[in-house]
N, CA, C and O atoms as a GROMACS GRO file, in nm:
protein
  412
    1MET      N    1  -6.556  -3.622   1.663
    1MET     CA    2  -6.568  -3.678   1.795
    1MET      C    3  -6.432  -3.668   1.865
    1MET      O    4  -6.329  -3.696   1.805
    2ARG      N    5  -6.433  -3.629   1.990
    2ARG     CA    6  -6.309  -3.614   2.064
    2ARG      C    7  -6.245  -3.750   2.090
    2ARG      O    8  -6.313  -3.852   2.098
    3GLU      N    9  -6.112  -3.747   2.103
    3GLU     CA   10  -6.044  -3.870   2.138
    3GLU      C   11  -6.074  -3.903   2.284
    3GLU      O   12  -6.074  -3.814   2.368
    4GLY      N   13  -6.098  -4.027   2.314
    4GLY     CA   14  -6.131  -4.068   2.450
    4GLY      C   15  -6.281  -4.080   2.472
    4GLY      O   16  -6.324  -4.151   2.563
    5SER      N   17  -6.362  -4.012   2.390
    5SER     CA   18  -6.507  -4.028   2.403
    5SER      C   19  -6.553  -4.128   2.298
    5SER      O   20  -6.487  -4.147   2.195
    6ARG      N   21  -6.665  -4.191   2.325
    6ARG     CA   22  -6.715  -4.289   2.229
    6ARG      C   23  -6.862  -4.262   2.203
    6ARG      O   24  -6.932  -4.204   2.286
    7ASN      N   25  -6.905  -4.304   2.089
    7ASN     CA   26  -7.045  -4.290   2.052
    7ASN      C   27  -7.126  -4.386   2.140
    7ASN      O   28  -7.086  -4.501   2.159
    8MET      N   29  -7.238  -4.342   2.192
    8MET     CA   30  -7.317  -4.424   2.282
    8MET      C   31  -7.381  -4.543   2.211
    8MET      O   32  -7.423  -4.638   2.276
    9ASN      N   33  -7.390  -4.538   2.079
    9ASN     CA   34  -7.448  -4.650   2.004
    9ASN      C   35  -7.349  -4.764   1.984
    9ASN      O   36  -7.390  -4.877   1.956
   10GLN      N   37  -7.220  -4.737   2.000
   10GLN     CA   38  -7.119  -4.840   1.982
   10GLN      C   39  -7.108  -4.923   2.110
   10GLN      O   40  -7.112  -4.868   2.220
   11PRO      N   41  -7.096  -5.054   2.096
   11PRO     CA   42  -7.079  -5.136   2.217
   11PRO      C   43  -6.942  -5.115   2.278
   11PRO      O   44  -6.846  -5.082   2.209
   12ARG      N   45  -6.936  -5.134   2.407
   12ARG     CA   46  -6.810  -5.120   2.477
   12ARG      C   47  -6.724  -5.243   2.450
   12ARG      O   48  -6.771  -5.355   2.470
   13ARG      N   49  -6.603  -5.225   2.407
   13ARG     CA   50  -6.518  -5.337   2.365
   13ARG      C   51  -6.451  -5.408   2.482
   13ARG      O   52  -6.441  -5.531   2.481
   14THR      N   53  -6.406  -5.336   2.580
   14THR     CA   54  -6.339  -5.398   2.693
   14THR      C   55  -6.400  -5.346   2.822
   14THR      O   56  -6.457  -5.237   2.827
   15ARG      N   57  -6.389  -5.426   2.926
   15ARG     CA   58  -6.430  -5.384   3.059
   15ARG      C   59  -6.345  -5.457   3.160
   15ARG      O   60  -6.298  -5.568   3.132
   16PRO      N   61  -6.323  -5.400   3.276
   16PRO     CA   62  -6.236  -5.465   3.373
   16PRO      C   63  -6.305  -5.583   3.440
   16PRO      O   64  -6.428  -5.590   3.444
   17LEU      N   65  -6.225  -5.676   3.490
   17LEU     CA   66  -6.280  -5.788   3.565
   17LEU      C   67  -6.346  -5.738   3.692
   17LEU      O   68  -6.290  -5.651   3.760
   18PRO      N   69  -6.464  -5.789   3.727
   18PRO     CA   70  -6.529  -5.743   3.850
   18PRO      C   71  -6.453  -5.788   3.974
   18PRO      O   72  -6.399  -5.898   3.978
   19LYS      N   73  -6.448  -5.704   4.072
   19LYS     CA   74  -6.384  -5.734   4.200
   19LYS      C   75  -6.489  -5.722   4.308
   19LYS      O   76  -6.567  -5.627   4.301
   20PRO      N   77  -6.498  -5.806   4.405
   20PRO     CA   78  -6.427  -5.933   4.419
   20PRO      C   79  -6.488  -6.039   4.328
   20PRO      O   80  -6.604  -6.030   4.288
   21LEU      N   81  -6.408  -6.139   4.298
   21LEU     CA   82  -6.456  -6.248   4.213
   21LEU      C   83  -6.540  -6.345   4.296
   21LEU      O   84  -6.495  -6.394   4.399
   22LEU      N   85  -6.660  -6.373   4.249
   22LEU     CA   86  -6.745  -6.475   4.312
   22LEU      C   87  -6.730  -6.602   4.230
   22LEU      O   88  -6.765  -6.605   4.112
   23CYS      N   89  -6.680  -6.707   4.293
   23CYS     CA   90  -6.655  -6.832   4.223
   23CYS      C   91  -6.744  -6.942   4.278
   23CYS      O   92  -6.775  -6.944   4.397
   24ALA      N   93  -6.784  -7.033   4.191
   24ALA     CA   94  -6.863  -7.148   4.230
   24ALA      C   95  -6.831  -7.263   4.136
   24ALA      O   96  -6.793  -7.242   4.021
   25GLN      N   97  -6.846  -7.385   4.187
   25GLN     CA   98  -6.820  -7.502   4.105
   25GLN      C   99  -6.936  -7.525   4.008
   25GLN      O  100  -7.044  -7.469   4.024
   26GLN      N  101  -6.911  -7.609   3.909
   26GLN     CA  102  -7.007  -7.623   3.800
   26GLN      C  103  -7.140  -7.681   3.844
   26GLN      O  104  -7.243  -7.648   3.784
   27GLU      N  105  -7.144  -7.766   3.947
   27GLU     CA  106  -7.271  -7.820   3.993
   27GLU      C  107  -7.361  -7.709   4.048
   27GLU      O  108  -7.481  -7.706   4.020
   28PHE      N  109  -7.302  -7.619   4.125
   28PHE     CA  110  -7.378  -7.508   4.181
   28PHE      C  111  -7.425  -7.414   4.071
   28PHE      O  112  -7.540  -7.370   4.072
   29LEU      N  113  -7.337  -7.382   3.977
   29LEU     CA  114  -7.375  -7.290   3.868
   29LEU      C  115  -7.481  -7.351   3.778
   29LEU      O  116  -7.569  -7.280   3.729
   30ARG      N  117  -7.475  -7.480   3.754
   30ARG     CA  118  -7.576  -7.547   3.673
   30ARG      C  119  -7.713  -7.537   3.742
   30ARG      O  120  -7.814  -7.508   3.677
   31HIS      N  121  -7.716  -7.561   3.873
   31HIS     CA  122  -7.841  -7.549   3.948
   31HIS      C  123  -7.891  -7.406   3.950
   31HIS      O  124  -8.011  -7.381   3.934
   32LEU      N  125  -7.801  -7.310   3.968
   32LEU     CA  126  -7.838  -7.169   3.968
   32LEU      C  127  -7.895  -7.126   3.833
   32LEU      O  128  -7.988  -7.046   3.827
   33ALA      N  129  -7.840  -7.180   3.724
   33ALA     CA  130  -7.889  -7.147   3.591
   33ALA      C  131  -8.029  -7.204   3.568
   33ALA      O  132  -8.108  -7.146   3.494
   34ARG      N  133  -8.060  -7.319   3.630
   34ARG     CA  134  -8.194  -7.375   3.616
   34ARG      C  135  -8.296  -7.296   3.694
   34ARG      O  136  -8.409  -7.276   3.648
   35VAL      N  137  -8.259  -7.251   3.814
   35VAL     CA  138  -8.351  -7.178   3.901
   35VAL      C  139  -8.372  -7.035   3.852
   35VAL      O  140  -8.485  -6.990   3.836
   36ALA      N  141  -8.262  -6.965   3.829
   36ALA     CA  142  -8.269  -6.827   3.780
   36ALA      C  143  -8.234  -6.827   3.632
   36ALA      O  144  -8.158  -6.913   3.586
   37ARG      N  145  -8.286  -6.735   3.560
   37ARG     CA  146  -8.255  -6.727   3.416
   37ARG      C  147  -8.117  -6.668   3.394
   37ARG      O  148  -8.073  -6.578   3.466
   38VAL      N  149  -8.049  -6.720   3.294
   38VAL     CA  150  -7.917  -6.669   3.257
   38VAL      C  151  -7.936  -6.546   3.171
   38VAL      O  152  -8.006  -6.549   3.070
   39ASP      N  153  -7.873  -6.437   3.213
   39ASP     CA  154  -7.884  -6.312   3.138
   39ASP      C  155  -7.769  -6.300   3.038
   39ASP      O  156  -7.790  -6.261   2.923
   40GLU      N  157  -7.647  -6.333   3.081
   40GLU     CA  158  -7.532  -6.316   2.994
   40GLU      C  159  -7.420  -6.411   3.037
   40GLU      O  160  -7.395  -6.427   3.156
   41VAL      N  161  -7.355  -6.472   2.940
   41VAL     CA  162  -7.238  -6.555   2.965
   41VAL      C  163  -7.120  -6.483   2.900
   41VAL      O  164  -7.126  -6.443   2.784
   42THR      N  165  -7.012  -6.468   2.977
   42THR     CA  166  -6.897  -6.391   2.931
   42THR      C  167  -6.771  -6.474   2.939
   42THR      O  168  -6.749  -6.546   3.037
   43LEU      N  169  -6.688  -6.465   2.837
   43LEU     CA  170  -6.555  -6.524   2.837
   43LEU      C  171  -6.455  -6.409   2.848
   43LEU      O  172  -6.456  -6.317   2.767
   44TRP      N  173  -6.369  -6.415   2.948
   44TRP     CA  174  -6.269  -6.311   2.973
   44TRP      C  175  -6.133  -6.362   2.931
   44TRP      O  176  -6.097  -6.476   2.962
   45THR      N  177  -6.056  -6.280   2.860
   45THR     CA  178  -5.918  -6.317   2.831
   45THR      C  179  -5.831  -6.264   2.944
   45THR      O  180  -5.841  -6.147   2.981
   46VAL      N  181  -5.747  -6.349   2.996
   46VAL     CA  182  -5.654  -6.311   3.102
   46VAL      C  183  -5.516  -6.365   3.067
   46VAL      O  184  -5.502  -6.466   2.999
   47GLU      N  185  -5.416  -6.295   3.116
   47GLU     CA  186  -5.277  -6.334   3.095
   47GLU      C  187  -5.251  -6.362   2.948
   47GLU      O  188  -5.303  -6.292   2.861
   48LYS      N  189  -5.172  -6.462   2.922
   48LYS     CA  190  -5.143  -6.498   2.783
   48LYS      C  191  -5.211  -6.630   2.753
   48LYS      O  192  -5.174  -6.734   2.808
   49LYS      N  193  -5.309  -6.627   2.665
   49LYS     CA  194  -5.386  -6.746   2.625
   49LYS      C  195  -5.456  -6.811   2.743
   49LYS      O  196  -5.450  -6.933   2.760
   50GLY      N  197  -5.522  -6.731   2.824
   50GLY     CA  198  -5.602  -6.783   2.933
   50GLY      C  199  -5.742  -6.726   2.923
   50GLY      O  200  -5.759  -6.610   2.885
   51TYR      N  201  -5.844  -6.804   2.958
   51TYR     CA  202  -5.982  -6.762   2.947
   51TYR      C  203  -6.058  -6.799   3.075
   51TYR      O  204  -6.041  -6.909   3.128
   52LEU      N  205  -6.140  -6.706   3.124
   52LEU     CA  206  -6.228  -6.730   3.237
   52LEU      C  207  -6.372  -6.730   3.188
   52LEU      O  208  -6.405  -6.656   3.096
   53LEU      N  209  -6.456  -6.810   3.249
   53LEU     CA  210  -6.596  -6.821   3.212
   53LEU      C  211  -6.680  -6.765   3.326
   53LEU      O  212  -6.666  -6.808   3.441
   54SER      N  213  -6.768  -6.670   3.295
   54SER     CA  214  -6.854  -6.613   3.398
   54SER      C  215  -6.998  -6.606   3.348
   54SER      O  216  -7.023  -6.610   3.228
   55VAL      N  217  -7.090  -6.596   3.443
   55VAL     CA  218  -7.232  -6.590   3.410
   55VAL      C  219  -7.297  -6.482   3.496
   55VAL      O  220  -7.262  -6.464   3.613
   56LEU      N  221  -7.391  -6.412   3.436
   56LEU     CA  222  -7.469  -6.310   3.505
   56LEU      C  223  -7.614  -6.353   3.498
   56LEU      O  224  -7.669  -6.373   3.390
   57MET      N  225  -7.675  -6.369   3.615
   57MET     CA  226  -7.814  -6.412   3.622
   57MET      C  227  -7.908  -6.293   3.606
   57MET      O  228  -7.871  -6.180   3.637
   58GLN      N  229  -8.026  -6.319   3.558
   58GLN     CA  230  -8.124  -6.213   3.533
   58GLN      C  231  -8.169  -6.152   3.666
   58GLN      O  232  -8.207  -6.223   3.759
   59GLY      N  233  -8.164  -6.019   3.673
   59GLY     CA  234  -8.205  -5.947   3.794
   59GLY      C  235  -8.098  -5.938   3.900
   59GLY      O  236  -8.123  -5.882   4.006
   60LYS      N  237  -7.979  -5.991   3.876
   60LYS     CA  238  -7.869  -5.987   3.974
   60LYS      C  239  -7.758  -5.899   3.922
   60LYS      O  240  -7.744  -5.880   3.801
   61THR      N  241  -7.679  -5.844   4.012
   61THR     CA  242  -7.568  -5.759   3.973
   61THR      C  243  -7.434  -5.830   3.989
   61THR      O  244  -7.331  -5.776   3.947
   62GLN      N  245  -7.433  -5.948   4.050
   62GLN     CA  246  -7.309  -6.020   4.074
   62GLN      C  247  -7.280  -6.115   3.959
   62GLN      O  248  -7.369  -6.182   3.906
   63GLU      N  249  -7.154  -6.118   3.922
   63GLU     CA  250  -7.111  -6.208   3.815
   63GLU      C  251  -7.041  -6.328   3.879
   63GLU      O  252  -6.948  -6.312   3.958
   64TRP      N  253  -7.086  -6.448   3.845
   64TRP     CA  254  -7.032  -6.571   3.900
   64TRP      C  255  -6.933  -6.632   3.802
   64TRP      O  256  -6.961  -6.642   3.683
   65PHE      N  257  -6.816  -6.673   3.853
   65PHE     CA  258  -6.713  -6.734   3.772
   65PHE      C  259  -6.708  -6.884   3.800
   65PHE      O  260  -6.729  -6.928   3.913
   66LEU      N  261  -6.680  -6.962   3.697
   66LEU     CA  262  -6.665  -7.106   3.712
   66LEU      C  263  -6.535  -7.132   3.788
   66LEU      O  264  -6.429  -7.082   3.749
   67ALA      N  265  -6.543  -7.212   3.895
   67ALA     CA  266  -6.427  -7.239   3.980
   67ALA      C  267  -6.367  -7.375   3.947
   67ALA      O  268  -6.427  -7.457   3.879
   68THR      N  269  -6.245  -7.395   3.996
   68THR     CA  270  -6.181  -7.524   3.982
   68THR      C  271  -6.243  -7.623   4.080
   68THR      O  272  -6.309  -7.583   4.176
   69ARG      N  273  -6.221  -7.750   4.055
   69ARG     CA  274  -6.277  -7.852   4.145
   69ARG      C  275  -6.199  -7.860   4.276
   69ARG      O  276  -6.258  -7.881   4.382
   70ARG      N  277  -6.070  -7.843   4.270
   70ARG     CA  278  -5.989  -7.857   4.391
   70ARG      C  279  -5.995  -7.734   4.481
   70ARG      O  280  -5.994  -7.746   4.603
   71GLU      N  281  -6.001  -7.617   4.421
   71GLU     CA  282  -6.006  -7.493   4.499
   71GLU      C  283  -6.130  -7.415   4.456
   71GLU      O  284  -6.126  -7.345   4.354
   72PRO      N  285  -6.241  -7.425   4.530
   72PRO     CA  286  -6.366  -7.362   4.487
   72PRO      C  287  -6.367  -7.210   4.491
   72PRO      O  288  -6.463  -7.149   4.444
   73ARG      N  289  -6.264  -7.148   4.545
   73ARG     CA  290  -6.260  -7.002   4.550
   73ARG      C  291  -6.169  -6.941   4.444
   73ARG      O  292  -6.149  -6.820   4.440
   74VAL      N  293  -6.114  -7.025   4.359
   74VAL     CA  294  -6.023  -6.980   4.253
   74VAL      C  295  -6.091  -7.002   4.120
   74VAL      O  296  -6.139  -7.112   4.093
   75PRO      N  297  -6.097  -6.900   4.033
   75PRO     CA  298  -6.161  -6.920   3.902
   75PRO      C  299  -6.079  -7.015   3.814
   75PRO      O  300  -5.956  -7.013   3.815
   76ARG      N  301  -6.151  -7.096   3.739
   76ARG     CA  302  -6.087  -7.192   3.649
   76ARG      C  303  -6.039  -7.119   3.525
   76ARG      O  304  -6.115  -7.047   3.461
   77THR      N  305  -5.912  -7.139   3.491
   77THR     CA  306  -5.853  -7.077   3.373
   77THR      C  307  -5.843  -7.182   3.263
   77THR      O  308  -5.777  -7.284   3.279
   78PHE      N  309  -5.910  -7.154   3.152
   78PHE     CA  310  -5.903  -7.242   3.034
   78PHE      C  311  -5.788  -7.196   2.947
   78PHE      O  312  -5.766  -7.076   2.932
   79THR      N  313  -5.716  -7.289   2.888
   79THR     CA  314  -5.609  -7.252   2.798
   79THR      C  315  -5.655  -7.250   2.652
   79THR      O  316  -5.590  -7.190   2.567
   80ARG      N  317  -5.767  -7.315   2.624
   80ARG     CA  318  -5.820  -7.316   2.488
   80ARG      C  319  -5.958  -7.254   2.486
   80ARG      O  320  -6.043  -7.285   2.570
   81LEU      N  321  -5.980  -7.166   2.390
   81LEU     CA  322  -6.106  -7.094   2.378
   81LEU      C  323  -6.221  -7.187   2.344
   81LEU      O  324  -6.331  -7.171   2.398
   82ASP      N  325  -6.199  -7.285   2.258
   82ASP     CA  326  -6.308  -7.374   2.218
   82ASP      C  327  -6.358  -7.459   2.335
   82ASP      O  328  -6.476  -7.490   2.343
   83VAL      N  329  -6.269  -7.497   2.425
   83VAL     CA  330  -6.309  -7.574   2.543
   83VAL      C  331  -6.393  -7.487   2.637
   83VAL      O  332  -6.492  -7.534   2.693
   84ALA      N  333  -6.354  -7.361   2.653
   84ALA     CA  334  -6.430  -7.269   2.737
   84ALA      C  335  -6.570  -7.245   2.680
   84ALA      O  336  -6.667  -7.238   2.754
   85VAL      N  337  -6.579  -7.232   2.548
   85VAL     CA  338  -6.709  -7.210   2.483
   85VAL      C  339  -6.798  -7.333   2.500
   85VAL      O  340  -6.916  -7.320   2.532
   86ARG      N  341  -6.742  -7.453   2.479
   86ARG     CA  342  -6.820  -7.575   2.497
   86ARG      C  343  -6.868  -7.593   2.640
   86ARG      O  344  -6.980  -7.639   2.663
   87MET      N  345  -6.785  -7.557   2.737
   87MET     CA  346  -6.824  -7.568   2.877
   87MET      C  347  -6.939  -7.471   2.907
   87MET      O  348  -7.033  -7.507   2.978
   88GLY      N  349  -6.932  -7.351   2.855
   88GLY     CA  350  -7.040  -7.254   2.875
   88GLY      C  351  -7.169  -7.300   2.810
   88GLY      O  352  -7.277  -7.284   2.868
   89GLN      N  353  -7.159  -7.357   2.692
   89GLN     CA  354  -7.279  -7.408   2.624
   89GLN      C  355  -7.340  -7.526   2.699
   89GLN      O  356  -7.462  -7.537   2.709
   90ARG      N  357  -7.255  -7.612   2.751
   90ARG     CA  358  -7.304  -7.730   2.822
   90ARG      C  359  -7.366  -7.694   2.957
   90ARG      O  360  -7.468  -7.751   2.995
   91LEU      N  361  -7.305  -7.600   3.028
   91LEU     CA  362  -7.356  -7.564   3.160
   91LEU      C  363  -7.482  -7.479   3.154
   91LEU      O  364  -7.578  -7.503   3.228
   92PHE      N  365  -7.483  -7.380   3.066
   92PHE     CA  366  -7.588  -7.279   3.069
   92PHE      C  367  -7.686  -7.285   2.952
   92PHE      O  368  -7.780  -7.207   2.947
   93LYS      N  369  -7.665  -7.377   2.858
   93LYS     CA  370  -7.756  -7.396   2.745
   93LYS      C  371  -7.779  -7.267   2.666
   93LYS      O  372  -7.893  -7.233   2.632
   94VAL      N  373  -7.671  -7.196   2.638
   94VAL     CA  374  -7.680  -7.072   2.560
   94VAL      C  375  -7.600  -7.088   2.431
   94VAL      O  376  -7.509  -7.170   2.422
   95ARG      N  377  -7.636  -7.008   2.333
   95ARG     CA  378  -7.564  -7.011   2.206
   95ARG      C  379  -7.478  -6.888   2.184
   95ARG      O  380  -7.382  -6.892   2.107
   96THR      N  381  -7.511  -6.779   2.252
   96THR     CA  382  -7.434  -6.656   2.234
   96THR      C  383  -7.359  -6.625   2.362
   96THR      O  384  -7.412  -6.638   2.472
   97MET      N  385  -7.234  -6.583   2.346
   97MET     CA  386  -7.149  -6.544   2.458
   97MET      C  387  -7.076  -6.416   2.420
   97MET      O  388  -7.061  -6.383   2.303
   98THR      N  389  -7.032  -6.346   2.522
   98THR     CA  390  -6.954  -6.224   2.501
   98THR      C  391  -6.808  -6.253   2.533
   98THR      O  392  -6.778  -6.308   2.639
   99LEU      N  393  -6.719  -6.215   2.443
   99LEU     CA  394  -6.576  -6.232   2.464
   99LEU      C  395  -6.518  -6.096   2.497
   99LEU      O  396  -6.529  -6.002   2.418
  100VAL      N  397  -6.457  -6.084   2.614
  100VAL     CA  398  -6.398  -5.957   2.660
  100VAL      C  399  -6.248  -5.972   2.656
  100VAL      O  400  -6.191  -6.056   2.726
  101CYS      N  401  -6.183  -5.890   2.574
  101CYS     CA  402  -6.037  -5.896   2.561
  101CYS      C  403  -5.974  -5.789   2.649
  101CYS      O  404  -6.007  -5.671   2.638
  102GLN      N  405  -5.884  -5.831   2.736
  102GLN     CA  406  -5.811  -5.739   2.824
  102GLN      C  407  -5.682  -5.698   2.754
  102GLN      O  408  -5.616  -5.780   2.690
  103THR      N  409  -5.648  -5.572   2.768
  103THR     CA  410  -5.522  -5.524   2.709
  103THR      C  411  -5.430  -5.475   2.817
  103THR      O  412  -5.319  -5.432   2.787
   0.00000   0.00000   0.00000
């Protein structure tokens, strides 16, 4: 196999953050998760020891990021992975999440 190409059966390990970022507070995302089905919950690693939580709804192409309470247009950065996982489980009632590591 050539360098730079990958086998189509292997999952993609990294992907870039979507631009522009769509952010919403947890009350809105909780309601959105009840109305529309959650397709995928993703934890993104950013900077040094920072994590972002995003959700992709079924049938939609936009990824929604959990926002801070004070600034609803800024994604909330978690410093601990376990807190980000618990928040995703509590908001979206899912057991599996995807962790995307940025290099």
